ZAMARGU-4260 file (C-alpha; in steps of 0.2 Angstrom, whole numbers, plus 5000, padded with zeros to 4 digits):
<rodrens>
0) 5102/4989/4986 | 5088/4996/4975 | 5071/4995/4987 | 5059/5003/4976 | 5047/4994/4965
5) 5053/4992/4947 | 5039/4999/4934 | 5041/4992/4917 | 5031/4992/4901 | 5026/4980/4887
10) 5021/4986/4870 | 5020/4975/4854 | 5008/4974/4838 | 5007/4956/4840 | 4994/4946/4849
15) 5003/4930/4854 | 5018/4940/4860 | 5006/4950/4871 | 4997/4934/4878 | 5013/4926/4881
20) 5021/4942/4891 | 5006/4945/4901 | 5001/4927/4906 | 5014/4925/4920 | 5009/4942/4926
25) 4990/4943/4926 | 4985/4924/4923 | 4982/4915/4906 | 4971/4923/4894 | 4966/4921/4876
30) 4963/4935/4863 | 4950/4937/4850 | 4954/4951/4838 | 4942/4964/4831 | 4942/4979/4823
35) 4957/4988/4813 | 4974/4987/4822 | 4984/5001/4827 | 5003/5000/4826 | 5010/4993/4845
40) 4991/4992/4848 | 4994/4981/4864 | 5002/4989/4879 | 5004/4984/4897 | 5011/4996/4911
45) 5016/4985/4927 | 5023/4988/4944 | 5028/4972/4954 | 5026/4977/4973 | 5030/4965/4987
50) 5013/4958/4991 | 5003/4963/4976 | 5006/4971/4958 | 4997/4985/4948 | 4996/4986/4930
55) 4987/4995/4916 | 4982/4986/4900 | 4974/4994/4883 | 4973/4984/4867 | 4970/4999/4855
60) 4956/4992/4846 | 4940/4981/4848 | 4947/4964/4856 | 4937/4949/4865 | 4948/4943/4881
65) 4945/4926/4888 | 4952/4926/4907 | 4956/4908/4912 | 4954/4901/4929 | 4966/4894/4940
70) 4974/4910/4945 | 4985/4912/4960 | 4977/4930/4964 | 4961/4939/4965 | 4960/4953/4952
75) 4951/4971/4957 | 4950/4981/4940 | 4944/4998/4935 | 4939/5003/4918 | 4951/5017/4916
80) 4944/5023/4899 | 4931/5017/4886 | 4921/5003/4890 | 4922/4984/4894 | 4907/4971/4892
85) 4908/4958/4905 | 4900/4941/4902 | 4894/4932/4887 | 4877/4933/4876 | 4863/4942/4883
90) 4869/4942/4902 | 4884/4953/4897 | 4885/4968/4907 | 4894/4985/4899 | 4906/4993/4913
95) 4910/5011/4909 | 4924/5022/4915 | 4927/5023/4933 | 4919/5006/4936 | 4928/4993/4948
100) 4925/4975/4947 | 4932/4960/4958 | 4937/4944/4948 | 4938/4929/4957 | 4954/4919/4955
105) 4946/4902/4951 | 4931/4909/4939 | 4934/4911/4919 | 4927/4928/4913 | 4924/4933/4895
110) 4927/4952/4892 | 4924/4963/4878 | 4933/4979/4875 | 4930/4993/4864 | 4942/5002/4854
115) 4946/5014/4870 | 4944/5002/4882 | 4958/5001/4895 | 4958/4994/4913 | 4970/4996/4928
120) 4971/4980/4940 | 4977/4976/4957 | 4982/4958/4958 | 4980/4952/4976 | 4988/4935/4979
125) 4979/4923/4989 | 4992/4922/5001 | 4994/4940/5004 | 4976/4943/5007 | 4974/4928/5019
130) 4989/4935/5030 | 4980/4953/5031 | 4965/4945/5036 | 4973/4934/5050 | 4982/4950/5055
135) 4966/4958/5056 | 4956/4946/5065 | 4971/4943/5077 | 4970/4925/5074 | 4969/4912/5058
140) 4953/4913/5049 | 4942/4898/5050 | 4944/4898/5030 | 4952/4905/5015 | 4946/4922/5010
145) 4932/4924/4997 | 4928/4942/4990 | 4913/4945/4981 | 4914/4942/4964 | 4906/4957/4952
150) 4905/4976/4952 | 4909/4986/4967 | 4893/4994/4972 | 4894/5011/4980 | 4903/5028/4976
155) 4911/5027/4993 | 4919/5010/4989 | 4926/5016/4972 | 4932/5031/4979 | 4942/5022/4991
160) 4948/5011/4978 | 4954/5026/4968 | 4964/5033/4983 | 4972/5016/4987 | 4977/5013/4968
165) 4984/5031/4966 | 4994/5029/4983 | 5002/5013/4976 | 5005/5020/4959 | 5014/5034/4968
170) 5027/5022/4975 | 5037/5025/4960 | 5056/5025/4955 | 5059/5041/4966 | 5059/5030/4981
175) 5076/5022/4977 | 5083/5024/4992 | 5068/5020/5003 | 5069/5006/5015 | 5059/4990/5013
180) 5050/4994/5029 | 5041/5009/5022 | 5036/5000/5006 | 5031/4986/5015 | 5021/4996/5027
185) 5010/5005/5012 | 5006/4987/5005 | 5000/4982/5022 | 4989/4997/5025 | 4983/4995/5007
190) 4978/4977/5009 | 4970/4980/5026 | 4960/4994/5019 | 4953/4983/5003 | 4948/4971/5016
195) 4938/4984/5025 | 4932/4990/5009 | 4926/4976/4998 | 4913/4964/5003 | 4919/4945/5006
200) 4912/4931/5016 | 4921/4937/5033 | 4915/4955/5033 | 4904/4951/5047 | 4918/4945/5059
205) 4928/4961/5055 | 4913/4972/5058 | 4912/4965/5076 | 4919/4977/5089 | 4934/4968/5097
210) 4933/4964/5116 | 4939/4977/5127 | 4958/4976/5129 | 4966/4980/5144 | 4984/4991/5146
215) 4994/4975/5145 | 4994/4972/5126 | 4998/4991/5124 | 5012/4991/5137 | 5019/4976/5126
220) 5017/4985/5111 | 5025/5001/5118 | 5040/4992/5125 | 5043/4982/5108 | 5041/4999/5098
225) 5054/5007/5112 | 5065/4993/5110 | 5066/4994/5091 | 5070/5013/5092 | 5084/5012/5103
230) 5091/4997/5093 | 5093/5010/5079 | 5076/5007/5070 | 5083/4997/5057 | 5074/4984/5048
235) 5058/4979/5043 | 5043/4983/5055 | 5025/4982/5050 | 5009/4984/5061 | 5006/4964/5060
240) 5024/4963/5068 | 5018/4975/5082 | 5001/4967/5085 | 5009/4949/5085 | 5021/4955/5098
245) 5006/4962/5109 | 4995/4947/5106 | 4982/4956/5097 | 4975/4957/5079 | 4980/4974/5071
250) 4963/4982/5072 | 4961/4977/5091 | 4978/4985/5095 | 4974/5000/5086 | 4959/5004/5095
255) 4967/4999/5111 | 4982/5011/5107 | 4970/5027/5103 | 4960/5022/5119 | 4975/5022/5130
260) 4987/5034/5121 | 4976/5043/5109 | 4986/5040/5094 | 4989/5024/5083 | 5004/5012/5086
265) 5013/5018/5070 | 5010/5036/5075 | 5018/5033/5091 | 5032/5026/5081 | 5034/5042/5072
270) 5033/5052/5088 | 5048/5041/5095 | 5058/5043/5079 | 5055/5062/5079 | 5061/5062/5097
275) 5077/5053/5093 | 5079/5065/5078 | 5077/5079/5090 | 5091/5072/5101 | 5104/5070/5087
280) 5101/5087/5081 | 5102/5097/5099 | 5118/5085/5101 | 5124/5093/5086 | 5128/5075/5079
285) 5123/5077/5061 | 5113/5088/5049 | 5094/5090/5047 | 5095/5078/5031 | 5105/5065/5040
290) 5093/5066/5056 | 5079/5064/5044 | 5085/5049/5034 | 5092/5041/5049 | 5075/5039/5056
295) 5066/5034/5041 | 5060/5051/5035 | 5063/5051/5016 | 5055/5067/5012 | 5062/5082/5020
300) 5047/5091/5019 | 5037/5078/5028 | 5050/5077/5041 | 5049/5096/5044 | 5031/5096/5045
305) 5030/5081/5056 | 5044/5087/5067 | 5035/5104/5069 | 5019/5096/5075 | 5028/5086/5088
310) 5041/5098/5095 | 5032/5116/5090 | 5048/5122/5079 | 5057/5118/5064 | 5072/5105/5064
315) 5084/5120/5059 | 5079/5128/5075 | 5086/5113/5086 | 5103/5116/5077 | 5102/5135/5080
320) 5099/5131/5099 | 5114/5119/5100 | 5125/5132/5092 | 5120/5146/5103 | 5122/5134/5118
325) 5140/5131/5111 | 5142/5151/5110 | 5137/5154/5127 | 5148/5139/5134 | 5163/5145/5124
330) 5162/5164/5120 | 5172/5172/5105 | 5175/5187/5115 | 5180/5189/5134 | 5169/5194/5146
335) 5170/5213/5151
</rodrens>
């Protein structure tokens, strides 16, 4: 079954066609055409993920865009080329290349693109953000999340958003054989990071240091991870799954894990999988490629690097060790 996100493009010279095609993806909006049109001037690249979506939009001409309210997602958008004026009349602010802006799901926005203007957008569904917030807090939030509407302030925040978007765009069609748990984990981490980067009405609650936790939640989480691996490591497993089993929020569990064991929960899981891969290789039960893919490592270069960090040698060495042991147990020449 195809697990990777399916990326597609929309390109058309007709404004009404573009409005109709884009509305289900980014919300209803109306275009006001200005300037000279080029052939196939309206263009969108879209990547639907499980918990969010990414897109880039360019119009190829000067155009006004009225984004209507009552969307089911927050939009976090970057001007990727040219400039975009946000707002109407004297209050309009021109955003230049590299500027990130948060657009509320329940606010109408007026945008004015120049001929080179293009934006990339992370569309974050309300349900996905609220679920991520609950997981970070470790309990249901007292009210629905509300991000701060407007430009993202600091260079550090913009750099973090650049890195998040780049990682998500890299989940391309080359990942056709990647299991759902890996894609879900990438998205889950991206949502957590954005909630820690972007200002919102519950930022203060996330900044509060969690109360010190004893070893019991960590032991519950460890037992859960060991059971998952012993069962073959199949099926989706996310940070929130582990935290829920341990009875903590994901942030509190991460701090407790690092305090007790010196690693994060997901790095601990990776170590367990690397140990199982080593047992398979030492037992001669499979090839390096088979061991890697069986235990969730879909890039052989990454598998070799992590394996060497964990075991002090490359995976091939374990197979050589196993073959050497066979030769000692069953020599090809009789002893003198």
